[in-house]
C-alpha positions as CSV (number, residue, x, y, z in Angstrom):
1,M,0.0,0.0,0.0
2,A,1.5,3.4,-1.0
3,Q,1.8,5.9,1.8
4,S,0.4,9.4,0.9
5,S,2.6,12.3,1.3
6,P,1.5,15.2,3.5
7,P,-0.1,18.2,1.7
8,P,2.4,20.9,0.6
9,F,2.7,23.9,2.8
10,D,0.6,26.8,1.6
11,P,2.0,30.1,2.9
12,S,-1.2,32.0,1.8
13,S,-3.3,30.3,4.5
14,P,-2.2,29.8,8.1
15,P,-2.1,26.3,9.5
16,F,-5.1,25.1,11.6
17,I,-4.3,24.6,15.2
18,E,-7.2,23.1,17.3
19,G,-8.2,25.4,20.1
20,F,-6.3,28.4,18.8
21,V,-8.2,31.5,17.8
22,P,-6.0,34.1,16.2
23,T,-6.6,37.7,17.2
24,P,-6.8,40.4,14.6
25,L,-3.5,42.2,13.9
26,H,-3.6,45.4,16.0
27,R,-0.6,47.7,16.0
28,E,-0.5,49.6,19.3
29,G,1.6,52.7,19.4
30,F,3.9,53.6,22.3
31,R,1.6,56.2,23.7
32,D,-1.5,53.9,23.6
33,K,0.5,51.1,25.2
34,F,1.9,53.3,27.9
35,L,-1.6,54.7,28.8
36,R,-3.1,51.2,28.8
37,K,-0.3,49.8,31.1
38,S,-0.6,52.8,33.3
39,R,-4.3,52.3,33.7
40,E,-3.7,48.6,34.5
41,N,-1.2,49.3,37.2
42,P,-1.0,53.0,38.1
43,L,1.5,52.4,41.0
44,V,4.4,51.6,38.7
45,P,4.6,55.1,37.0
46,I,4.1,56.7,40.4
47,G,7.0,54.7,41.8
48,C,9.2,55.6,38.8
49,L,8.4,59.3,39.1
50,S,9.1,59.3,42.8
51,T,12.4,57.4,42.2
52,A,13.5,59.9,39.6
53,G,12.4,62.9,41.8
54,A,14.3,61.6,44.8
55,L,17.4,61.0,42.7
56,T,17.2,64.4,41.1
57,Y,16.7,66.3,44.3
58,G,19.4,64.2,46.0
59,L,21.9,65.1,43.3
60,I,21.0,68.8,43.5
61,C,21.5,68.7,47.3
62,F,24.9,66.9,46.8
63,Q,26.0,69.6,44.3
64,K,25.1,72.4,46.7
65,G,27.0,70.7,49.5
66,N,24.0,69.7,51.6
67,T,25.3,66.2,52.3
68,R,22.7,65.4,55.1
69,Q,19.8,66.1,52.8
70,S,21.5,64.4,49.9
71,Q,22.0,61.2,52.0
72,L,18.3,61.3,53.0
73,M,17.2,61.6,49.4
74,M,19.4,58.7,48.3
75,R,17.7,56.6,51.0
76,A,14.3,57.8,49.8
77,R,15.4,56.8,46.3
78,V,16.1,53.2,47.5
79,L,12.7,53.1,49.2
80,A,11.0,54.4,46.1
81,Q,12.8,51.8,43.9
82,G,11.6,49.0,46.3
83,F,8.1,50.4,46.1
84,T,8.3,50.3,42.3
85,I,9.6,46.7,42.3
86,A,6.8,45.7,44.7
87,A,4.2,47.4,42.4
88,I,5.6,45.6,39.4
89,M,5.3,42.2,41.2
90,V,1.8,42.9,42.4
91,G,0.8,43.8,38.8
92,V,2.4,40.6,37.5
93,V,0.5,38.5,40.0
94,A,-2.8,40.3,39.4
95,T,-2.4,39.8,35.6
96,A,-1.7,36.1,36.1
97,M,-4.7,35.7,38.4
98,K,-6.9,37.5,35.9
99,A,-5.7,35.3,33.1
100,Q,-6.6,32.1,35.1
101,K,-10.3,33.2,35.5
């Protein structure tokens, strides 16, 4: 009995995968994606801005010679970075929990 060869690959039509529903091609710009992600987890941009603010103010104080305030701002920067990382992790967990439902 002759074995039939598989059908040739047709690049004009995608292969059929059972259970897979392709989504329409949607190109999302940087601004739209940033706004969407900010709405999903608003604590991350807040943490990033507070980190940048503490760093900037700390560097200004260091340049002016106010070492005590500069040291406090560097500690605040570390706390703000920790807050940002925690916010990212909470967002990842929330997204994973939402995907399971």
